[in-house]
C-alpha positions as CSV (number, residue, x, y, z in Angstrom):
1,X,0.0,0.0,0.0
2,X,2.9,2.4,0.8
3,X,4.5,1.7,-2.6
4,X,1.2,2.6,-4.3
5,X,0.9,5.8,-2.3
6,X,4.4,6.7,-3.4
7,X,3.5,6.2,-7.1
8,X,0.4,8.3,-6.7
9,X,2.4,11.1,-5.1
10,X,4.9,11.3,-8.0
11,X,4.7,14.5,-10.1
12,X,3.9,12.7,-13.4
13,X,1.4,10.2,-12.0
14,X,-1.6,11.8,-13.8
15,X,0.1,12.0,-17.2
16,X,-0.8,8.4,-18.1
17,X,-4.6,8.0,-17.7
18,X,-4.6,4.3,-18.4
19,X,-1.9,3.5,-15.8
20,X,-3.4,6.0,-13.4
21,X,-6.7,4.1,-13.5
22,X,-5.0,0.7,-12.9
23,X,-3.2,2.0,-9.9
24,X,-6.2,3.7,-8.4
25,X,-8.3,0.5,-8.9
26,X,-5.6,-1.5,-7.2
27,X,-5.5,0.9,-4.3
28,X,-9.3,0.8,-4.0
29,X,-9.2,-3.1,-3.9
30,X,-6.5,-3.1,-1.2
31,X,-8.3,-0.5,0.8
32,X,-11.5,-2.6,0.7
33,X,-9.6,-5.7,1.8
34,X,-8.1,-3.8,4.8
35,X,-11.5,-2.5,5.8
36,X,-12.9,-6.0,5.5
37,X,-10.2,-7.4,7.7
38,X,-10.6,-4.6,10.3
39,X,-14.4,-5.2,10.4
40,X,-13.9,-8.9,10.9
41,X,-11.5,-8.4,13.8
42,X,-13.9,-5.9,15.3
43,X,-16.9,-8.3,15.0
44,X,-14.8,-11.1,16.5
45,X,-13.8,-8.8,19.4
46,X,-17.4,-7.9,20.1
47,X,-18.3,-11.6,20.1
48,X,-15.6,-12.3,22.7
49,X,-16.9,-9.5,25.0
50,X,-20.5,-10.9,24.7
51,X,-19.3,-14.4,25.6
52,X,-17.8,-13.0,28.7
53,X,-21.2,-11.6,29.6
54,X,-23.0,-14.8,28.8
55,X,-25.5,-15.9,31.5
56,X,-26.3,-12.4,32.6
57,X,-29.8,-12.4,31.1
58,X,-32.0,-13.1,28.1
59,X,-31.1,-9.8,26.4
60,X,-27.4,-10.7,26.3
61,X,-28.2,-14.1,24.8
62,X,-30.2,-12.5,22.1
63,X,-27.4,-10.1,21.4
64,X,-24.9,-13.1,21.2
65,X,-27.2,-14.9,18.7
66,X,-27.5,-11.7,16.6
67,X,-23.8,-11.0,16.6
68,X,-23.0,-14.7,15.8
69,X,-25.3,-14.5,12.7
70,X,-23.6,-11.3,11.6
71,X,-20.2,-12.7,12.0
72,X,-21.2,-15.9,10.2
73,X,-22.6,-14.0,7.2
74,X,-19.4,-11.9,7.1
75,X,-17.1,-15.0,7.1
76,X,-19.3,-16.7,4.4
77,X,-19.0,-13.6,2.1
78,X,-15.2,-13.6,2.5
79,X,-15.0,-17.3,1.8
80,X,-17.2,-17.0,-1.3
81,X,-15.0,-14.3,-2.6
82,X,-11.9,-16.6,-2.3
83,X,-13.7,-19.0,-4.7
84,X,-13.6,-16.3,-7.5
85,X,-10.4,-16.4,-9.5
86,X,-11.6,-16.6,-13.1
87,X,-10.4,-14.2,-15.7
88,X,-13.6,-12.1,-15.7
89,X,-14.8,-12.8,-12.2
90,X,-14.1,-9.3,-11.0
91,X,-16.2,-7.8,-13.8
92,X,-19.6,-6.3,-13.7
93,X,-22.4,-8.5,-15.3
94,X,-24.9,-8.2,-18.1
95,X,-27.9,-10.3,-17.2
96,X,-30.6,-11.2,-19.7
97,X,-33.9,-12.9,-18.8
98,X,-36.2,-14.5,-21.4
99,X,-39.7,-15.9,-20.8
100,X,-40.1,-19.4,-22.0
101,X,-43.0,-21.9,-22.4
102,X,-46.1,-20.8,-20.5
103,X,-47.4,-17.6,-22.1
104,X,-48.7,-15.0,-19.7
105,X,-47.5,-17.2,-16.8
106,X,-44.0,-17.2,-18.1
107,X,-43.9,-13.4,-18.7
108,X,-45.0,-12.9,-15.1
109,X,-42.4,-15.4,-13.9
110,X,-39.7,-13.5,-15.9
111,X,-40.7,-10.3,-14.1
112,X,-40.5,-12.1,-10.7
113,X,-37.0,-13.3,-11.5
114,X,-36.0,-9.8,-12.6
115,X,-37.2,-8.4,-9.2
116,X,-35.2,-11.2,-7.4
117,X,-31.9,-10.2,-9.2
118,X,-32.5,-6.5,-8.6
119,X,-33.1,-7.1,-4.9
120,X,-30.0,-9.3,-4.8
121,X,-27.9,-6.5,-6.4
122,X,-29.3,-4.0,-3.9
123,X,-28.4,-6.3,-1.0
124,X,-24.9,-6.5,-2.3
125,X,-24.5,-2.8,-2.8
126,X,-24.3,-3.2,-6.6
127,X,-25.8,-0.8,-9.1
128,X,-28.4,-2.4,-11.4
129,X,-29.9,-0.7,-14.5
130,X,-32.6,-2.0,-16.8
131,X,-31.5,-1.3,-20.3
132,X,-33.8,-3.3,-22.5
133,X,-37.2,-4.9,-22.1
134,X,-40.0,-6.3,-24.2
135,X,-43.3,-6.3,-22.4
136,X,-45.6,-9.3,-22.3
137,X,-49.0,-9.0,-23.9
138,X,-50.9,-9.0,-20.5
139,X,-48.2,-8.7,-17.8
140,X,-44.5,-9.1,-17.1
141,X,-41.8,-9.3,-19.7
142,X,-41.0,-11.4,-22.7
143,X,-37.3,-10.4,-22.3
144,X,-35.3,-7.9,-20.2
145,X,-31.6,-7.0,-20.0
146,X,-29.9,-5.6,-16.9
147,X,-26.4,-4.3,-16.3
148,X,-25.2,-5.0,-12.8
149,X,-22.1,-2.9,-11.8
150,X,-20.0,-4.0,-8.9
151,X,-16.8,-5.9,-8.2
152,X,-17.3,-9.7,-8.6
153,X,-20.9,-9.2,-10.0
154,X,-20.1,-11.6,-12.9
155,X,-18.2,-14.1,-10.8
156,X,-21.1,-14.4,-8.4
157,X,-23.9,-14.4,-11.0
158,X,-22.4,-16.6,-13.7
159,X,-23.8,-19.8,-12.1
160,X,-27.3,-18.4,-12.5
161,X,-27.2,-19.0,-16.3
162,X,-29.8,-21.6,-17.2
163,X,-33.5,-22.3,-17.1
164,X,-35.5,-21.5,-14.0
165,X,-38.8,-23.3,-13.4
166,X,-41.8,-22.1,-11.3
167,X,-44.7,-24.2,-10.1
168,X,-47.6,-22.4,-8.5
169,X,-51.4,-21.8,-8.4
170,X,-52.0,-19.4,-11.2
171,X,-53.3,-15.9,-10.3
172,X,-54.4,-15.7,-14.0
173,X,-56.5,-18.9,-14.0
174,X,-60.1,-18.5,-12.8
175,X,-60.1,-22.2,-11.9
176,X,-57.0,-21.7,-9.7
177,X,-55.2,-24.6,-11.4
178,X,-51.5,-25.3,-10.8
179,X,-49.2,-24.1,-13.6
180,X,-45.6,-24.6,-14.5
181,X,-43.6,-21.7,-16.1
182,X,-40.1,-21.4,-17.4
183,X,-37.7,-18.5,-17.9
184,X,-34.0,-18.6,-19.0
185,X,-31.2,-16.5,-17.6
186,X,-28.0,-15.7,-19.4
187,X,-25.1,-13.9,-17.7
188,X,-22.0,-12.5,-19.5
189,X,-19.2,-10.2,-18.1
190,X,-19.0,-6.5,-18.8
191,X,-15.7,-6.3,-20.7
192,X,-12.9,-4.0,-19.5
193,X,-12.5,-0.9,-21.6
194,X,-8.9,-1.9,-22.2
195,X,-10.0,-5.1,-24.0
196,X,-10.1,-4.4,-27.7
197,X,-13.0,-6.0,-29.5
198,X,-12.8,-5.2,-33.2
199,X,-16.1,-4.2,-34.6
200,X,-16.2,-2.8,-38.1
201,X,-18.9,-0.1,-38.8
202,X,-19.9,-1.8,-42.0
203,X,-20.7,-5.0,-40.0
204,X,-23.3,-3.3,-38.0
205,X,-27.0,-2.7,-38.7
206,X,-28.4,0.0,-36.5
207,X,-32.2,0.4,-36.1
208,X,-34.1,2.9,-34.1
209,X,-37.6,2.5,-32.7
210,X,-39.9,4.0,-30.1
211,X,-39.5,2.8,-26.5
212,X,-42.3,0.9,-24.9
213,X,-43.4,0.3,-21.4
214,X,-42.6,2.4,-18.3
215,X,-40.8,5.7,-18.7
216,X,-43.2,8.6,-18.4
217,X,-44.4,11.0,-21.1
218,X,-41.2,10.7,-23.2
219,X,-41.9,7.0,-24.0
220,X,-43.5,6.4,-27.4
221,X,-42.9,10.0,-28.6
222,X,-39.5,9.7,-30.3
223,X,-37.5,7.0,-31.9
224,X,-34.9,7.0,-29.2
225,X,-34.5,3.3,-28.6
226,X,-31.6,1.6,-30.5
227,X,-31.1,-1.9,-31.7
228,X,-27.7,-2.9,-33.1
229,X,-27.1,-6.2,-35.0
230,X,-23.6,-7.6,-35.7
231,X,-24.2,-9.0,-39.1
232,X,-21.4,-11.6,-39.2
233,X,-22.5,-13.3,-36.0
234,X,-26.1,-12.3,-35.8
235,X,-25.6,-11.1,-32.3
236,X,-28.1,-8.4,-31.3
237,X,-28.1,-5.8,-28.5
238,X,-30.5,-3.0,-27.8
239,X,-31.2,-0.3,-25.3
240,X,-34.3,1.8,-24.7
241,X,-33.8,3.0,-21.1
242,X,-32.2,6.4,-21.8
243,X,-34.0,9.5,-23.2
244,X,-31.2,10.2,-25.6
245,X,-30.7,8.1,-28.7
246,X,-27.0,8.8,-28.5
247,X,-26.8,7.3,-24.9
248,X,-28.9,4.3,-25.9
249,X,-26.6,3.7,-28.9
250,X,-23.6,3.8,-26.5
251,X,-25.1,1.4,-24.0
252,X,-26.3,-1.0,-26.8
253,X,-22.8,-1.0,-28.3
254,X,-21.2,-1.7,-24.9
255,X,-23.5,-4.8,-24.5
256,X,-22.9,-5.9,-28.1
257,X,-19.1,-5.8,-27.5
258,X,-19.5,-7.9,-24.4
259,X,-21.6,-10.4,-26.1
260,X,-19.2,-10.7,-29.1
261,X,-16.3,-11.0,-26.6
262,X,-18.1,-13.8,-24.8
263,X,-18.9,-15.5,-28.1
264,X,-15.3,-15.5,-29.2
265,X,-14.2,-16.8,-25.8
266,X,-16.6,-19.7,-26.1
267,X,-15.2,-20.5,-29.5
268,X,-11.6,-20.4,-28.4
269,X,-12.1,-22.3,-25.1
270,X,-14.4,-24.8,-26.7
271,X,-16.6,-25.0,-23.6
272,X,-19.2,-26.7,-25.7
273,X,-20.8,-28.8,-22.9
274,X,-21.3,-25.8,-20.6
275,X,-22.6,-23.6,-23.4
276,X,-25.0,-26.2,-24.7
277,X,-26.3,-26.9,-21.2
278,X,-27.0,-23.2,-20.7
279,X,-28.8,-22.9,-24.0
280,X,-31.1,-25.9,-23.8
281,X,-34.7,-25.3,-24.6
282,X,-36.6,-23.2,-22.1
283,X,-38.9,-26.0,-21.1
284,X,-39.4,-29.0,-18.8
285,X,-36.3,-31.1,-18.1
286,X,-33.8,-28.4,-18.8
287,X,-34.0,-26.4,-15.6
288,X,-31.2,-25.7,-13.2
289,X,-33.5,-24.6,-10.4
290,X,-37.0,-25.3,-9.3
291,X,-39.2,-22.8,-7.4
292,X,-42.2,-24.6,-6.0
293,X,-45.0,-22.5,-4.4
294,X,-47.7,-25.2,-4.5
295,X,-48.5,-27.9,-3.2
296,X,-45.5,-27.2,-0.9
297,X,-43.0,-24.4,-0.7
298,X,-39.4,-25.1,-1.7
299,X,-36.6,-23.8,-3.9
300,X,-34.2,-26.5,-5.0
301,X,-31.1,-26.3,-7.1
302,X,-30.9,-29.3,-9.5
303,X,-27.1,-29.2,-9.8
304,X,-26.1,-28.9,-6.1
305,X,-29.2,-30.3,-4.5
306,X,-29.4,-27.2,-2.1
307,X,-32.9,-26.7,-0.8
308,X,-34.4,-23.7,0.9
309,X,-38.0,-23.8,2.3
310,X,-38.4,-20.0,2.7
311,X,-39.4,-19.2,-0.9
312,X,-40.3,-15.6,-0.1
313,X,-36.7,-15.0,1.2
314,X,-35.2,-16.4,-2.0
315,X,-37.6,-14.4,-4.3
316,X,-36.7,-11.3,-2.4
317,X,-33.1,-11.7,-3.5
318,X,-31.4,-14.1,-1.0
319,X,-29.8,-16.4,-3.5
320,X,-26.3,-16.4,-2.0
321,X,-26.6,-20.0,-0.6
322,X,-27.2,-21.3,-4.2
323,X,-24.3,-19.2,-5.6
324,X,-21.9,-20.3,-2.9
325,X,-22.8,-24.0,-3.4
326,X,-22.2,-23.7,-7.2
327,X,-18.8,-22.1,-6.6
328,X,-17.8,-24.8,-4.2
329,X,-19.0,-27.4,-6.6
330,X,-17.0,-25.8,-9.4
331,X,-13.8,-25.7,-7.2
332,X,-14.3,-29.4,-6.4
333,X,-14.7,-30.3,-10.0
334,X,-11.6,-28.3,-10.9
335,X,-9.6,-30.1,-8.2
336,X,-10.8,-33.5,-9.3
337,X,-9.9,-32.7,-13.0
338,X,-6.3,-31.8,-11.9
339,X,-5.9,-35.0,-10.0
C-alpha cells in the first residue's frame, strides 16, 4: 500500500490516464480488503466480549445470537470471494432474462426473476440498470436485460445461467389450477474498456424505434431506442432506457461488444458442454433450479441439491446460498480434474 501511495504522489502520475486508472483501482481493492479485515477483527472482538457476559440475562443471549449470525454472514461472504479467481470474475455483469414456455404465466415469472436479481444486487450494494425490455401481452416481460455494476458481480452471478422453473397456483387462472412456467437466464461479463473488441462499422445494422413500457411522457414519442445487429455473428443488443438516442446507442454498443467477446471466448475455449447446457430449450427437463410454491414451498437447485424452504426470502433476493454452493462445486470439479 505504501508503494502505491508513493507512485500516486509522484509528479507525473496523472500524465498516463490508463496507468493511473489501474493503480487507483488496485489501491481501492487493497483498501477494501483492509477495511474488511478490520471489520472482521472488530466483529470477533465484540463476540468475545459478549461471551464473557453470557449468562447475565436473556437480552445478552439474544445479542450473542444476533452477533453470531452477523459474524457468520461476514465470514461466508469472504469465503465466497476466495472462490472467485476466473479471468472475468471481478467484472460487472450483463444479465438477460427470457420468458419461455407458459405464455402469460412465463412473462409474469420472468418479471419475478427480474425483481429477485434487482433485490440481490441491492443487498450486495451493486448498481443495477434495466437497459432493454420487451413487455408481455398481458403482464410481465418477454425479455429484459440488466447491467449490474460492482466488483465480482459476474463471478457471483455466472452460475445463474440456465433455465429456472416455477410451479404455483396461477393468479391468472379463474379455476386456480396449478401451472408450470419457465424462464431462462444468461449472464455475461461486462468487458474491460482496455480489451479491444474489433467491430467494423460496416458489419453493424443500426435500427431505431420507439420505446415501450414504463418511462413517463417521453416514452413512445421519439425513436430514441436503439437496436444494433452484428451481421457476421447475428448477435443483437438493444437499449431503450435512456431518453437520448446517443446514450442508448452507446449502451447498446457496450452490450454488443461484451456479447461478441463472450462469443469469441466460447469458441476459443471450446466450452461446448457448458454452453450447450446453458442454451437448452426453455422447457421441462432443462431447468437448473425449481421454485415450487404449491402444493408445498421449496426452492431446490438441481445441480447442487441445495434446498431452501423460505421461498419468499429467495424471491426477495437471498440467492447467495445457491451461488456459494455452485462455486464450491466448481472448485471441487476443478480439483478433481487436476488429480
